[in-house]
N, C-alpha and C positions, 0 to 999 in steps of 0.2 A: 079928740079923735079918740076913740078907746081901741086900743091893740087886742084882740084877742086872738092870735096868733104868735107860738114864736119856731123858730128854728133854729134845728141843732144841724151846728159845723164842727164837725169832729176835724181836727186838720195837726198835719205832720209834715213839716217841709214844704208848704204849699206857697208861697210866697210871690209866685207867679201867678196864680189865679184867685187866690183868700181872697184880692181886694173887691174883684168881680162880681165872687158869688156874695160876697156883704152889699157890696152895692146894690144890685138888682133885688136884695130881700128887702133892705130899707126902703126901698123905692114902693116898694107894694104895704110895707107899712107895720113890718111885722116886726116884730121884738128879735133880736139875732146872740143869740148865744155860741160864742166862739170856746173850744175846746182846743187849748193848745197842748199837744202830747208830748211833751218838749221838744220844738222845734229848735235845727240847728242853724236856721238859715232867719231870714229877717220876715217869716211868717207873724211871730207877737207884733212888727212893728209897723207892719204892712197895715194891719188889723184894727190897730190904736189909731193910723191915721185915718181909718174909715169911722172913726168917732164908735168904735167899740174896743173892749179890754178885755181878750180873751182872758178863762180862768182857766189857772194852770192845771196839769194832770199831771205829776211827774213818774206813774206806774204806765210803761206803757200798753198799746194796744187800745185798737178804736173799742172796743166793748167798755174798757173801764173808761174812756172818754165819756162816755155817751150816759153810761150809767151814774156821774158825776152832774154832767147836766140835767139831766131829767132832772136832779134835786132841787134844780134851782127855778123847774117852770112853775109861772104863775099863772097861765091862760087857758083856756078851756081846748086848745085844739093845739097841736103840737103836729110839727113835721121835721123831718129826718133827711138830710141831704150831706152828699159828700162833697171837701171843699175845693176836690180839682177840675171844676168847670164845667163837666162831662154831662151833667143832666142842667137842660136848660131851666131858667124858673117858672119859664111859661107853663112846662110840665108840672113845675113842683105846685102852681097856682090848679091847676086842673086835679092834681092828687087831692088839694085841698078841699075843691067845691064837691069833688063825691063823699067827700066825706059824710056827707048829707044823708042821714040814716043808716049810719052804719059805724064800726068802734074803730080800724083799722082800714086805708088805702093803700096798696104798692102798686108801685109802678113798674111794671114789666121792659125790659127793653127789645123792644120788636124792632124799630128803626135806626139801627146804628150807623153812623158813619162808615166808610172806609176806612179799614185802621185804629175803628176806635176799643175795637178787641183782639186778641191774639187767639186764633184759631184754637189753640187750647183748653184756654178762657173758655170759648162758646160750648165747646163741647162739652167740660166740665161741667158747667155752669146747668148743663142741660139734663146728663147725669144726674147731680146731685139734687135737680129741684123732682127731676123721677123719682129719686129715690124718696125725699120728703112727701112726697105725695102718695106712694103706694104704705112707707111706714105709718103716718096720720091718716090716711083717707080723707086727707083736704087738696085739692089741686093748686098747686100753689107753681106759677108761671116759672119765677122768678126770683129762687132761693135767696141770691146774694146783692139781688138790687139795691143798690145805697137812696134807692127816695122812698119815701114813705110818708104816711100821716095817718095820727092818729087821737081818738079822744085822750085828754091828756086825764083824765080820770081814770079811766084802764089800764094807758101807758102804766101809771103809776101802780096799779094792781099788780102789775108782772115783776114775778121773779127771776128776773136775770143776774145769772151766773158768768156770763161770758167774759172774757179778759181781752180776747183778739179779734180774727175776724171770724171767728163762729159767733159773731153778734145776730148778723140777719138770720141762723137758723136760730139762735137760743128767741129770739123775737117771732118767731113764726113757731114753733112748738110753745110757746104763750100764747101767741092768739087760738090756736087750737085748745089747749088745756083752759082755758078763759073763757072760751065758746065764742069768742068774738063776731060779731058780723062783720063779715071782712068780705070787698069786694077788689079786683084788679080792672088796673087800666093800661092801654099801651101807648109806652111813651118813646123819646127820641135818647139818641146817647150818640155824643160828642168825641171825637178825637181830643186827646187832651192838648192843648193848646199849645205846652211847652214840648211837645214831641215825647215825652216820657211815658215809661210803659205803667199795667195796672201794678200795684205794689202786689195785690196775692199770686202768690206762686203754687206750686205744685202741690208741695207740701201742707200748706195753709185748706185746697181742697180736700185733701186727706184729712184733716182735721175736723172738717166740718162735718163728713158723712161718717168720723168716729163719733161726732157728738152728737148727729139724728140719730143713730142709732142706739148710743147708750141712753137718752133722752127717752125714745120709744120703750125699754123696757128698764128701766126703773122701777 
């Protein structure tokens, strides 16, 4: 079987969920690249027990991790998904299938389970998405979504500079600057199986907003 899809999974202390994400991804025949961002739990060991040797990314931050993983892509299509098992892989499959005829697909979190996202995060994401839409003249429903698909050749042309949680904003800015053909589809979003809270904080939201503003007026 010729595998033409790579799935990028940035991971930081996700020992309770990384195995599930890897397992469901390999079942679909995707090449799995896990970026271990200096986890202090058993994330690395769990990934290896699933047949995947994580790529170590010493510099802390989701942006650093994804930028390193991109350099290892060798397939025509790429998916990016979070390691916390909040995004169903059936929706990852849908995001991938929607890539036909375009360059980038964003899955926006329309069908959220109760308790999956704190109220402040919902409001913050809405405001950041509105800000991005106004600044860049391109409607985006969910600027902080952790589920995207790309034509790999286009993704590799992006000039990403983000080190941390401004990554998705950075991706969107590159979508606009590269005049990518973008589609967005509604997806589900689960509560974290281990009961943990999102890593994104209010201070990160402010950084995302400032990144969008600076990027627009560069």
